[in-house]
Backbone as numpy.savetxt, mean C-alpha at the origin, in Angstrom:
# Nx Ny Nz CAx CAy CAz Cx Cy Cz
-3.43 12.41 -12.18 -2.07 12.09 -12.50 -1.91 10.58 -12.48
-1.33 10.05 -13.52 -1.10 8.62 -13.57 0.32 8.31 -13.11
0.58 7.03 -12.82 1.92 6.65 -12.42 2.92 6.95 -13.54
2.51 6.85 -14.79 3.41 7.12 -15.90 3.80 8.59 -15.97
2.90 9.50 -15.55 3.17 10.93 -15.62 4.02 11.42 -14.46
4.13 10.66 -13.40 4.79 11.14 -12.20 6.29 10.85 -12.24
7.08 11.91 -12.31 8.53 11.76 -12.23 9.09 12.56 -11.07
8.24 13.08 -10.22 8.68 13.90 -9.10 8.65 13.09 -7.81
9.27 13.63 -6.81 9.14 13.07 -5.47 8.21 13.98 -4.71
7.48 13.45 -3.76 6.59 14.28 -2.98 7.39 15.11 -2.01
6.87 16.26 -1.67 7.58 17.13 -0.76 7.37 16.68 0.67
8.44 16.59 1.41 8.44 16.26 2.84 7.75 14.93 3.15
7.79 13.99 2.23 7.22 12.68 2.47 8.35 11.68 2.66
8.51 11.22 3.90 9.51 10.19 4.12 8.87 8.94 4.70
7.54 8.92 4.75 6.82 7.73 5.19 5.53 7.60 4.38
5.32 6.41 3.86 4.07 6.09 3.17 3.31 5.13 4.06
2.01 5.33 4.18 1.17 4.47 5.02 0.18 3.74 4.13
0.31 2.42 4.10 -0.63 1.57 3.37 -1.58 0.94 4.38
-2.87 1.04 4.12 -3.88 0.37 4.93 -4.11 -1.00 4.31
-3.94 -2.04 5.12 -4.05 -3.42 4.63 -5.36 -4.03 5.11
-6.08 -4.63 4.17 -7.36 -5.28 4.47 -7.40 -6.65 3.83
-8.19 -7.52 4.38 -8.42 -8.83 3.78 -9.31 -8.66 2.56
-9.00 -9.36 1.48 -9.82 -9.32 0.29 -11.08 -10.13 0.47
-12.12 -9.81 -0.25 -13.38 -10.54 -0.15 -13.24 -12.00 -0.56
-12.37 -12.25 -1.51 -12.19 -13.61 -2.01 -10.82 -14.18 -1.62
-10.29 -13.70 -0.51 -8.97 -14.15 -0.05 -7.89 -13.16 -0.42
-6.71 -13.40 0.08 -5.60 -12.50 -0.19 -5.72 -11.21 0.60
-4.85 -10.28 0.30 -4.84 -9.00 0.99 -4.74 -7.86 -0.02
-5.27 -6.71 0.38 -5.24 -5.50 -0.43 -4.60 -4.42 0.43
-3.70 -3.64 -0.14 -3.08 -2.52 0.56 -3.30 -1.25 -0.25
-3.75 -0.19 0.43 -4.07 1.06 -0.25 -3.31 2.21 0.42
-2.60 3.00 -0.38 -1.97 4.23 0.07 -2.77 5.34 -0.57
-3.64 5.99 0.21 -4.65 6.88 -0.37 -4.11 8.23 -0.81
-3.04 8.72 -0.24 -2.52 10.03 -0.66 -1.98 10.02 -2.08
-1.38 8.92 -2.46 -0.80 8.80 -3.80 -1.64 7.94 -4.73
-2.63 7.24 -4.17 -3.49 6.40 -4.98 -2.86 5.08 -5.38
-1.95 4.57 -4.56 -1.29 3.30 -4.86 -2.10 2.15 -4.26
-2.25 1.07 -5.02 -2.97 -0.11 -4.57 -2.12 -1.33 -4.90
-1.99 -2.23 -3.90 -1.20 -3.45 -4.10 -2.02 -4.65 -3.64
-1.71 -5.81 -4.22 -2.42 -7.05 -3.90 -1.42 -8.16 -3.62
-1.83 -9.11 -2.79 -1.00 -10.27 -2.54 -1.77 -11.38 -1.86
-1.40 -12.62 -2.18 -2.03 -13.77 -1.54 -1.46 -14.02 -0.15
-0.24 -13.57 0.08 0.41 -13.73 1.39 1.03 -12.39 1.76
1.51 -12.28 3.00 2.16 -11.04 3.43 3.42 -10.79 2.59
4.15 -11.85 2.28 5.34 -11.70 1.43 5.01 -11.19 0.04
3.96 -11.77 -0.57 3.53 -11.32 -1.89 3.07 -9.86 -1.85
2.32 -9.51 -0.80 1.81 -8.15 -0.67 2.97 -7.17 -0.51
3.92 -7.50 0.34 5.07 -6.62 0.55 5.84 -6.41 -0.75
6.06 -7.47 -1.50 6.77 -7.36 -2.77 6.01 -6.45 -3.75
4.68 -6.57 -3.79 3.89 -5.75 -4.71 3.90 -4.29 -4.26
3.87 -4.05 -2.95 3.94 -2.68 -2.44 5.26 -2.03 -2.86
6.36 -2.73 -2.64 7.68 -2.21 -3.02 7.73 -1.92 -4.51
7.18 -2.82 -5.32 7.14 -2.63 -6.76 6.35 -1.38 -7.14
5.16 -1.21 -6.53 4.32 -0.04 -6.84 5.01 1.26 -6.43
5.68 1.27 -5.27 6.37 2.48 -4.81 7.53 2.80 -5.76
8.27 1.80 -6.18 9.38 2.03 -7.12 8.88 2.54 -8.47
7.73 2.03 -8.92 7.15 2.52 -10.17 6.72 3.97 -10.04
6.13 4.32 -8.92 5.63 5.68 -8.72 6.76 6.69 -8.60
7.76 6.37 -7.77 8.89 7.26 -7.55 10.04 6.82 -8.46
9.96 7.23 -9.69 10.97 6.82 -10.66 12.37 7.26 -10.27
12.47 8.38 -9.55 13.78 8.89 -9.14 14.22 8.30 -7.81
13.40 7.43 -7.23 13.75 6.77 -5.98 12.96 7.32 -4.80
12.75 6.49 -3.83 12.06 6.87 -2.59 12.98 6.54 -1.43
13.26 7.55 -0.60 14.11 7.38 0.56 13.24 7.61 1.79
12.75 6.53 2.36 11.87 6.67 3.52 11.37 5.32 3.99
10.31 5.35 4.74 9.72 4.15 5.33 8.35 3.89 4.73
7.99 2.62 4.69 6.64 2.21 4.29 6.01 1.53 5.50
4.92 2.10 5.98 4.21 1.54 7.13 2.99 0.78 6.63
2.81 -0.45 7.12 1.62 -1.23 6.81 0.72 -1.21 8.04
-0.45 -0.65 7.88 -1.42 -0.55 8.98 -2.54 -1.52 8.68
-2.66 -2.55 9.51 -3.64 -3.61 9.25 -4.92 -3.38 10.04
-6.02 -3.58 9.34 -7.34 -3.52 9.95 -8.03 -4.86 9.77
-8.57 -5.35 10.82 -9.31 -6.62 10.77 -10.63 -6.42 11.50
-11.64 -7.04 10.98 -12.94 -7.00 11.63 -13.07 -8.16 12.61
-13.56 -7.85 13.78 -13.90 -8.86 14.77 -15.37 -8.68 15.11
-16.13 -9.73 14.94 -17.56 -9.65 15.24 -17.82 -10.29 16.61
-18.58 -9.57 17.41 -18.97 -10.09 18.73 -20.50 -10.12 18.74
-21.04 -11.31 18.87 -22.51 -11.46 18.88 -23.00 -11.49 20.32
-23.96 -10.63 20.60 -24.62 -10.62 21.91 -26.07 -11.01 21.72
-26.57 -11.84 22.63 -27.97 -12.27 22.55 -28.70 -11.88 23.79
């Protein structure tokens, strides 16, 4: 299903969870895997704006709920 084909709202979904990761070449990537939404941004503000845009495009009839951003960061600990 493409975003263009979707005119429905999901059943019992009042929260979307985007996993946010650092991009390989800078910026951030956010993925909502249940709906297949992907957003990009150079800053948190840019990313948030793109997420809102993608959600509005997907839910043409509107989305009434929360969007959770779950951030994952890698921390390397070297032991010798």
